[in-house]
Each structure stands twice: as C-alpha cells, then as structure tokens.
DOVEXDREN-204864 format. One record per residue (C-alpha): residue in one letter; y, z negated, x negated. Coordinates in steps of 0.02 Angstrom, whole numbers, padded with zeros to 5 digits, always signed. Layout:
// DOVEXDREN-204864
aYZX
...
This chain:
// DOVEXDREN-204864
m-00312-01129-00634
i-00178-01075-00760
e-00004-01093-00685
n+00104-00936-00752
r+00290-00929-00758
s+00326-00757-00716
v+00218-00764-00542
p+00249-00893-00427
t+00132-00917-00265
d+00126-01007-00105
i+00304-00945-00056
v+00296-00824+00099
l+00210-00811+00266
p+00216-00629+00275
h+00190-00529+00447
i+00088-00384+00446
s+00116-00256+00592
y-00058-00151+00627
h-00117-00003+00762
h-00249-00117+00826
v-00244-00278+00764
a-00441-00333+00802
k-00505-00191+00710
a-00391-00239+00576
i-00464-00438+00571
e-00628-00369+00547
w-00567-00232+00402
l-00483-00384+00314
t-00623-00505+00333
r-00740-00403+00287
v-00664-00317+00142
f-00554-00441+00053
g-00617-00591+00123
f-00508-00672+00247
k-00550-00791+00340
e-00467-00825+00498
n-00371-00991+00540
y-00317-00902+00734
r-00298-00766+00844
y-00196-00755+01012
g-00170-00629+01168
d-00296-00587+01270
p-00323-00438+01200
v-00314-00523+01047
s-00105-00469+00989
g-00102-00584+00823
a-00180-00694+00702
q-00163-00817+00561
l-00280-00741+00411
y-00293-00831+00239
a-00361-00802+00054
g-00388-00949-00059
k-00193-01028-00017
a-00116-00872+00038
f-00082-00861+00231
i-00010-00705+00330
m+00005-00647+00524
v-00075-00515+00559
r+00009-00407+00748
n-00031-00275+00849
e+00139-00140+00831
p+00048+00015+00915
d+00199+00095+00926
q+00270+00046+00756
a+00218+00176+00598
t+00099+00137+00474
p+00104+00181+00293
a-00008+00307+00304
q+00060+00399+00452
l+00255+00364+00374
g+00165+00449+00170
y+00258+00313+00059
g+00231+00109+00054
t+00348-00007+00165
q+00303-00159+00062
s+00161-00227-00050
l+00091-00424-00047
t+00023-00509-00180
i-00122-00591-00148
f-00202-00746-00295
i-00384-00763-00289
d-00512-00866-00418
d-00631-00737-00442
v-00517-00555-00462
d-00668-00467-00564
a-00800-00508-00374
h-00656-00459-00261
y-00617-00269-00345
a-00808-00257-00351
k-00835-00302-00159
a-00665-00205-00101
r-00744-00055-00201
s-00897-00051-00123
e-00822-00086+00064
g-00757+00088+00010
a-00579+00026-00002
s-00422+00137-00083
i-00407+00087-00263
v-00240+00161-00298
e-00228+00040-00463
e-00399-00020-00568
l-00430-00167-00619
h-00319-00232-00787
e-00197-00339-00861
t-00035-00341-00862
e+00109-00381-00966
y+00168-00517-00873
g+00007-00633-00879
e-00107-00550-00723
r-00279-00496-00706
q-00242-00396-00577
y-00277-00200-00453
g-00209-00108-00315
v-00275-00090-00142
e-00221-00012+00028
d-00299-00063+00187
l-00344+00049+00338
d-00168+00073+00388
g-00071+00106+00208
h-00049-00057+00196
h-00013-00108-00020
w-00114-00256-00084
l-00127-00328-00259
f-00252-00453-00276
s-00212-00582-00447
r-00281-00725-00542
h-00164-00783-00674
a-00237-00734-00866
r-00116-00812-00971
d+00055-00906-00978
v+00192-00798-01001
s+00361-00826-01017
p+00463-00691-00922
n+00575-00669-01091
e+00407-00599-01186
w+00402-00469-01067
g+00578-00403-01081
a+00642-00500-00919
v+00815-00600-00915
i+00803-00748-00867
a+00947-00789-00747
k+01063-00933-00783
r+01057-01064-00635
C-alpha cells in the first residue's frame, strides 16, 4: 500500500447518529460494504462497523436532525479502502447518491464522494501517489 504524507489514516473513531440505526446498519453493510463487529441494545441502539482498517460507531438518535433534514452536511468522513473503483461501482449500482465522481486529487488520493441514507457525507479513498503537502500549496507547520 502506498503511503501518503498528505492524508493520514487510522486515527479517529467517529460516532454517527441515525434515525433508524438497524436500517442504517443494513444499508451501510449492503451499499458501502462495512462489516459488523458488534451491536448492542434490544432493540438495537448502536453498533461498531468496519471497512478495511477503519472503524465507525453508529447509534440510534431518533430525535436528532439528520443532515438530509437540515439541508446541509454536518461532517465528512473519509474511509480508506484498497479497491476504490470497485467500491464506487457497487455504491452506484445500489443507487447511492454520488456527490463527487471518482477522480484523483491534487494531493494524491483516488476518491469519490457519496451521501448515505440520512445524508451523511462520505469520501472513499485510496492513496494513489505520495505527495508532500507543500507540492499542492499547503504550508507545513513548524513543530
């Protein structure tokens, strides 16, 4: 796997809220290919899912507005996967809302953007080439 100094991986465990977490688990596993590590509650109130080395927590929050209801995004999540082309084709074939076509970024990622059933924004990506942040215009902080 290619390393890329511009985009670190495996750093954060995001928690994402859904109106119907059981439906979200089914959708995320079917459309995005996540696998379920565990779930909890009866009825289910949350779960931990993973794709590659990335883990997420999903939880039931029926009283919280979703990005789709708000009309704007509340965050964007990037998940690194080995075969982003196949992932893109699967998500598209399942009818997912593609909001950014598959492309290579100036900072060395091959990725696409998609929204899930509650309007959360996702980027699925793989490192395409190693690019120093200063090569695409970022200013590297002094440490």
